[in-house]
C-alpha positions in Angstrom: -0.1 -0.1 -0.1 1.3 3.4 -0.8 1.5 5.4 2.3 0.4 9.2 1.8 -1.3 8.1 -1.3 -4.9 9.4 -1.7 -7.4 6.7 -1.2 -11.1 6.2 -2.5 -13.7 3.9 -1.5 -14.9 1.1 -3.7 -16.7 -2.0 -3.5 -15.4 -5.6 -4.3 -17.2 -8.6 -4.5 -15.5 -11.5 -2.8 -16.5 -15.3 -2.1 -18.0 -15.5 1.5 -15.5 -17.9 2.7 -12.7 -15.6 1.4 -14.1 -12.8 3.6 -14.7 -14.9 6.6 -11.2 -16.7 6.7 -9.4 -13.1 6.2 -11.4 -11.6 9.0 -10.8 -14.8 11.1 -7.1 -14.4 10.6 -7.2 -10.4 10.9 -5.9 -9.8 7.4 -6.5 -6.4 6.0 -8.3 -7.0 3.1 -7.9 -3.5 1.6 -4.2 -3.5 1.9 -4.3 -7.1 0.1 -6.4 -6.0 -2.7 -4.7 -2.7 -3.3 -1.3 -4.5 -3.5 -2.7 -7.3 -5.7 -4.3 -4.8 -8.0 -0.9 -2.5 -8.1 0.9 -5.7 -9.1 -1.8 -6.7 -12.0 -1.4 -3.0 -13.1 2.3 -3.3 -13.3 2.1 -6.6 -15.2 -0.4 -5.2 -17.6 1.5 -2.1 -18.2 4.6 -4.3 -18.9 2.7 -6.1 -21.6 1.3 -3.2 -23.2 4.6 -1.5 -23.5 6.0 -4.8 -25.1 3.1 -4.8 -27.5 3.8 -1.1 -28.3 7.6 -1.6 -28.9 7.4 -5.1 -30.5 8.5 -3.9 -33.8 11.4 -2.2 -32.5 12.3 -5.0 -30.2 12.1 -7.4 -33.2 14.5 -5.1 -35.0 17.2 -5.1 -32.5 16.7 -8.9 -32.1 17.3 -9.0 -35.9 20.2 -6.7 -35.9 22.0 -8.8 -33.2 21.5 -12.2 -34.9 23.2 -10.6 -38.0 25.9 -8.6 -36.1 26.1 -10.1 -32.5 25.6 -8.1 -29.4 27.4 -5.1 -29.4 28.9 -5.5 -26.1 29.4 -9.2 -26.1 33.0 -8.7 -24.8 32.3 -7.1 -22.1 29.1 -9.2 -21.1 31.3 -12.3 -21.4 34.0 -11.0 -19.0 37.4 -10.4 -18.9 38.4 -14.2 -18.5 36.0 -15.7 -21.0 38.3 -15.4 -24.0 35.3 -13.7 -26.0 36.1 -11.2 -28.2 39.8 -12.2 -28.5 41.4 -13.1 -31.6 
């Protein structure tokens, strides 16, 4: 839950057993729902970004397939022998 973030009341429909068990265990259903929804939003935003940039990512992959990764010697490490003739 984001501390200091404005909050707004809403209604969620949950299974009766879920509510009963959460109350019995003294779980903060609002905080749990808020965190779960935030995670779902982040995941959806990641997927949305990947869709919006799919052409550029595919072009980058194609370039790397043809030319190799531009930082392959650095990524491989100094003792791997990569990038050496």
